VEXDREN-2710 file (C-alpha; in Angstrom, 1 decimal):
% VEXDREN-2710
k/r/px/py/pz
1/MET/126.9/78.6/93.3
2/GLU/123.4/78.1/91.7
3/VAL/120.3/78.8/93.6
4/THR/117.0/78.6/91.8
5/LYS/114.6/79.6/94.5
6/TYR/115.3/83.3/94.5
7/PRO/116.7/85.7/91.8
8/SER/120.4/86.3/91.6
9/GLU/120.2/89.8/93.3
10/ILE/118.5/88.3/96.3
11/VAL/120.9/85.4/96.4
12/LYS/123.9/87.7/96.4
13/GLY/122.5/89.8/99.2
14/ILE/121.6/86.8/101.4
15/SER/125.0/85.2/100.6
16/LEU/126.7/88.4/101.9
17/THR/124.7/88.3/105.1
18/LEU/125.5/84.6/105.7
19/ARG/129.2/85.1/105.1
20/GLN/129.3/88.0/107.6
21/GLU/127.3/86.0/110.2
22/LYS/129.7/83.0/109.7
23/HIS/132.8/85.3/109.5
24/GLY/133.6/83.8/106.1
25/LYS/133.6/80.2/107.4
26/ILE/131.0/78.9/105.1
27/THR/131.3/77.1/101.8
28/PRO/129.3/77.9/98.6
29/SER/127.5/74.6/98.8
30/GLU/126.5/75.4/102.4
31/ILE/125.2/78.8/101.4
32/THR/123.2/77.2/98.5
33/GLU/121.6/74.7/100.9
34/LEU/120.7/77.3/103.5
35/ILE/119.1/79.6/100.9
36/GLU/117.2/76.8/99.2
37/ASN/115.7/75.8/102.6
38/MET/115.1/79.4/103.8
39/SER/111.6/80.6/104.4
40/LYS/110.5/83.7/102.5
41/VAL/110.4/85.7/105.8
42/ASN/113.9/84.6/106.7
43/ALA/115.1/85.4/103.1
44/MET/113.7/88.9/103.3
45/ASP/115.3/89.5/106.8
46/SER/118.6/88.1/105.6
47/TYR/118.6/90.1/102.4
48/LEU/117.8/93.4/104.0
49/LYS/120.3/92.9/106.8
50/THR/123.2/93.9/104.6
51/TYR/121.2/96.1/102.1
52/SER/123.0/99.4/102.2
53/GLN/121.1/101.5/99.7
54/LYS/118.1/103.8/100.3
55/LEU/115.2/101.5/101.1
56/THR/112.3/103.3/99.3
57/GLY/108.8/102.0/99.2
58/SER/109.2/101.1/95.5
59/LYS/112.4/99.2/96.3
60/VAL/110.6/97.3/99.1
61/ARG/107.8/96.3/96.7
62/GLU/110.4/95.1/94.2
63/ILE/112.1/93.0/96.9
64/VAL/108.7/91.5/97.9
65/HIS/108.0/90.7/94.3
66/GLN/111.4/89.0/93.9
67/ILE/111.1/86.9/97.1
68/TYR/107.3/86.3/97.4
69/HIS/106.3/86.7/93.7
70/ILE/103.6/89.0/94.9
71/ASP/103.0/92.2/92.9
72/LEU/102.0/94.8/95.4
73/ASP/101.9/97.5/92.7
74/ALA/99.4/95.4/90.8
75/ILE/97.2/95.1/93.9
76/SER/97.5/98.9/94.2
77/ASP/96.6/99.5/90.6
78/LEU/93.6/97.1/90.9
79/GLY/92.4/99.0/93.9
80/ALA/92.4/95.7/95.7
81/GLY/93.5/94.9/99.2
82/THR/91.9/95.5/102.6
83/LYS/88.5/97.2/102.3
84/GLN/88.4/100.0/104.9
85/SER/87.0/103.5/105.2
86/THR/90.2/104.9/106.7
87/TYR/93.7/103.6/107.4
88/PRO/94.9/102.9/110.9
89/ALA/96.3/105.8/113.0
90/MET/99.7/104.2/112.8
91/ILE/99.6/105.0/109.0
92/THR/97.9/108.3/109.0
93/ASN/99.8/109.8/111.9
94/SER/103.1/109.1/110.1
95/ILE/101.9/110.6/106.9
96/LYS/100.7/113.7/108.7
97/GLN/104.3/114.5/109.6
98/ILE/105.3/115.1/106.0
99/VAL/102.2/116.3/104.1
100/ASP/100.8/119.8/104.5
101/VAL/97.0/119.3/104.2
102/GLU/94.1/119.9/106.5
103/GLU/92.2/116.7/106.0
104/VAL/94.7/113.9/105.9
105/ASP/92.2/111.1/105.8
106/THR/90.5/112.7/102.8
107/TYR/93.8/113.3/101.1
108/ILE/94.9/109.7/101.7
109/SER/91.6/108.4/100.3
110/THR/92.7/109.9/96.9
111/LEU/96.0/108.1/96.9
112/SER/96.9/104.6/95.7
113/LYS/98.1/102.1/98.2
114/SER/101.6/102.2/96.7
115/ASP/101.7/106.0/97.2
116/ILE/100.5/105.6/100.8
117/MET/103.3/103.1/101.4
118/ASP/105.9/105.5/99.8
119/LEU/104.8/108.3/102.1
120/TYR/104.9/106.1/105.2
121/VAL/108.4/104.9/104.4
122/GLU/109.5/108.4/103.7
123/ALA/108.1/109.6/107.0
124/HIS/110.2/107.0/108.7
125/HIS/113.3/108.2/106.9
126/TYR/113.6/105.0/104.9
127/ASP/114.7/103.2/108.1
128/LEU/112.3/100.4/108.9
129/THR/113.1/96.8/109.9
130/PRO/111.8/93.9/107.8
131/SER/109.2/93.0/110.4
132/GLU/108.0/96.7/110.5
133/LEU/107.8/96.7/106.7
134/ARG/105.7/93.5/106.8
135/ILE/103.3/95.0/109.3
136/VAL/102.9/98.2/107.2
137/ILE/102.3/96.1/104.0
138/ASN/99.6/94.2/105.8
139/LEU/98.0/97.3/107.1
140/ILE/98.0/99.0/103.7
141/PHE/97.6/96.2/101.2
142/GLY/96.0/93.6/103.4
143/THR/98.8/91.2/102.4
144/ASN/100.2/89.2/105.4
145/LEU/103.7/88.3/104.3
146/ASP/104.4/86.4/107.6
147/GLY/101.3/84.3/107.1
148/ILE/102.0/83.7/103.4
149/SER/105.5/82.5/104.2
150/SER/104.1/79.8/106.5
151/LEU/102.0/78.5/103.6
152/GLU/105.1/77.3/101.7
153/ASN/104.8/73.5/101.2
154/SER/101.6/73.5/103.2
155/GLY/99.4/71.9/100.5
156/ILE/97.3/75.1/100.4
157/GLY/97.1/77.3/97.4
158/LEU/96.1/80.9/97.9
159/PHE/94.6/83.2/95.2
160/SER/94.0/86.7/96.4
161/LYS/93.7/90.2/95.1
162/GLY/93.8/89.1/91.5
163/GLN/96.9/87.0/91.7
164/TRP/98.4/83.7/93.0
165/ILE/100.0/84.4/96.3
166/ASN/101.0/80.8/97.0
167/GLN/100.7/77.9/94.6
168/SER/102.3/74.5/93.8
169/ASN/101.3/71.5/91.7
170/GLU/100.8/69.4/94.9
171/ASP/98.3/71.7/96.6
172/LEU/95.3/69.9/98.0
173/PHE/93.0/72.9/98.8
174/ILE/92.6/76.3/97.3
175/ILE/91.6/79.4/99.3
176/HIS/90.3/82.0/96.9
177/THR/89.5/85.5/98.2
178/SER/88.0/88.5/96.4
179/ASP/90.0/91.5/95.4
180/ASP/89.0/93.3/98.7
181/ASP/89.0/90.2/100.9
182/VAL/85.3/90.6/101.6
183/ASP/84.5/86.9/100.7
184/VAL/86.4/83.6/100.8
185/ARG/86.0/80.4/98.9
186/ILE/87.5/77.0/99.6
187/TYR/87.6/74.1/97.2
188/PRO/89.7/71.0/96.4
189/THR/92.3/71.0/93.7
190/ASP/92.4/68.6/90.7
191/TYR/95.5/67.0/92.3
192/PHE/93.5/66.3/95.5
193/LYS/90.7/64.7/93.4
194/GLU/93.1/62.6/91.5
195/ARG/95.0/61.3/94.5
196/THR/92.0/60.7/96.8
197/GLY/89.1/59.9/94.4
198/LEU/87.0/62.5/96.1
199/HIS/85.3/65.2/94.1
200/GLU/84.5/67.6/97.0
201/LEU/85.9/68.5/100.3
202/PRO/85.9/65.6/102.9
203/THR/82.7/65.5/104.9
204/ASP/84.4/66.2/108.3
205/LEU/86.3/69.2/106.9
206/GLN/83.0/70.5/105.5
207/ASP/81.5/70.2/109.0
208/SER/84.4/72.1/110.5
209/LEU/84.1/74.9/107.9
210/GLN/80.3/75.1/108.6
211/GLN/81.0/75.6/112.3
212/MET/83.1/78.6/111.4
213/GLY/80.3/80.1/109.3
214/TYR/81.1/78.8/105.8
215/THR/78.3/77.4/103.7
216/PHE/78.3/75.6/100.4
217/ASN/77.6/78.0/97.5
218/GLU/76.4/76.1/94.5
219/ASP/76.9/79.1/92.2
220/VAL/80.7/79.1/92.8
221/GLY/81.0/75.4/93.6
222/ALA/82.9/76.1/96.8
223/TYR/82.5/76.5/100.6
224/TYR/81.9/80.2/100.9
225/TYR/82.1/82.9/103.6
226/ALA/81.3/86.6/103.3
227/ASP/81.7/89.3/105.9
228/PRO/78.2/90.3/107.0
229/ASN/79.2/94.0/107.2
230/GLY/80.8/94.1/103.8
231/GLN/84.2/94.6/105.3
232/SER/87.4/92.7/104.6
233/VAL/87.5/89.4/106.5
234/ALA/89.5/89.8/109.7
235/ASP/93.0/88.5/109.9
236/SER/92.0/86.4/112.8
237/PHE/89.3/84.6/110.8
238/LYS/91.8/84.1/107.9
239/GLY/94.3/82.7/110.4
240/GLN/91.6/80.4/111.9
241/THR/90.8/79.1/108.4
242/LEU/94.4/78.5/107.5
243/GLY/95.0/76.8/110.8
244/LEU/92.1/74.5/110.3
245/LEU/93.2/73.5/106.8
246/ILE/96.9/73.0/107.7
247/LYS/96.0/70.8/110.7
248/TYR/93.6/68.8/108.6
249/ILE/96.2/68.2/106.0
250/SER/98.8/67.2/108.5
251/VAL/96.5/64.7/110.2
252/ASN/94.9/63.2/107.1
253/TYR/97.0/63.8/104.1
254/SER/100.7/64.2/105.2
255/ASP/101.6/61.4/102.7
256/LEU/100.3/63.2/99.6
END
C-alpha cells in the first residue's frame, strides 16, 4: 500500500482507523483510495481517532506539520500569528488552573505561542478532540485549519505568517497576508496569466474586492486591505474574501 499524500506514520494511523471502522472488511487498495481523497481535516480526525499515546502540544504541532505542512513552531518563533493584546478567556482561564502567578495575562504575554498551547493542552489533561484542537490553534496561532483544508484544489494559494499554507502549480490567485495578519494582498499567479492572457485580476473581480474595502496598491502590485485599527483581519473578513474568490473561480474558471 503506497500513499504519497501523507507521511507513512499518518497513513498507518489512518489505515488502522479505517480497518476498525470497517471491521477489517476493507482492501489495501480501498484504503489507499480513501486516504488519497481524504481532506486534511478528515485525515487529522481519522489519525487521532486511534492515536493512543499522550497527545502533548508538541505532538499536535508535529501532526499538523505532517498533515498540513504548516510549521506552527516556526510561526511561534517568528512571533507571527494573530495580533492581539490578550488571549481569549477560553485560553487564559484554562492556563490559570495550572500556573501559580498573580497576573496571568502578563505572564502569558512573555510566553511563545507554542508554550501557551502546551499549557492549554496540559490544563485539559491532554484530552482534547481534533475539532477542539483546531479551535485552540486558531485562537493562539491565528491559523484556521478547517478553512485551510477547504482550500485544497480550490485554485487559491495562501501565503501567511512567513510560509506557504496552501499552494499548487495550478493556483489562479494568491492571498498573501503579513506575519500578524494585519494586511492582505491578492494577486494573480503566473499560471493564471499564461492560461488567460490577462496580466491583472479580472475587472469584475476587482470591483467585488473594492466593494469589500480592498484597493489597488501600486507599491506591492496587488489588491490590498489593512485593518484600520492595526489588528489582525477578522476571520469573518478572511472567510468573505475566500468565499468570493472560490465562487469566482467556480463560475469563471472551473475548466482551468
